[in-house]
N, C-alpha and C positions, 0 to 999 in steps of 0.2 A: 248545787243541791240536786238531789235525785229523789223521786218518790215512786214507789211501786205498791200496788194494791192487790191483795189476794182475797178471793171470795169463794166460799163453799157453802153448802147447805146440809144440815143434819140436826139431830137432837143435840142440845147443848145444856150444860148446867153451869150455874155461877156459884162460887164458893168464896166466903170471906176468910181470908187467912192473915196471919200476922200475930203480933203481940200487942198488948195494951197500948191503945192510942196510935198504933202504927199498922192499921189494917189495910188490906187491899182486896179488891175483888179479882178472882182468877176465873177465867172461862175454861171449862173442861168439856171436851168432846171433839169429834173429828173435824167439825167445821172450824173451830178455833185453831186446831193443830195444822190442818191443811192450809188455811188462809195465811197463817204465819209463814209456813214453809214455801208457799208460792211466791212470796216476796223475795226469795233468795235466787230465783231464776234470773240468770244474767243474759238476757236477750233484749232486743230493742223494744219489745212489747212492755208496757208499763202497767197494764191491767191484766190480771190473770184470774180465770174462773175454772172450776172443775166442770166435768161433763154434767154432773147432777145440777149444778147451778145454771149451766148453759141451757139445758133442757127445760128449765123453769122460766126462762126469759120470754117475754112477749116479743112479737115480731118487731115492734118499734125499737127494742133494745138489741136486736140481732142484725137488722138490715137498715142501712143508711145511705145517704147520697142520692144522686139522680143521674143515671138510673139506680135503683136499689141494688145494693150489694152487701154480702155478709161482712160485718165489721170485725168478725172474729176469725182467727186462723187456728186450726187444730194442730196440737203437738202431742207427742208421747212424753210423759213425765218419767224419765228414766230413774230418778231417785225414788219413785213410788211405784215400782213394778210396771212401768210403762202405761199407767192409766191415762186416758185421754184428758187433756186440759186445753183451754182456749186462751189465746192472748190477743190483745188488741192495742193498736196505736191510734185508733179512731178518736176524734174529738169533735165537739160541737162548738161553734162560735156563740158567744153570749149575745142575745138580741135585746134590743130596747123595747 
């Protein structure tokens, strides 16, 4: 099993679509579009964020370990005109 997460930030709209009794909510906007497309990147990083999302992170979500180091590696997203994106393989142990 494999899981990849994509995250972006932007204005977004929700729309209910479908036919009688078989409705679904569809998310419309760049954030939904980019987040879905980021999950298609085939590299070891399993969590992907756009530069806009990275710039909104607090330091606690950017830097980890001892000594502190950036948990994110910058890449150029060639499928989207080489915009900067960040990938991470960093993980935290669950503590009791």
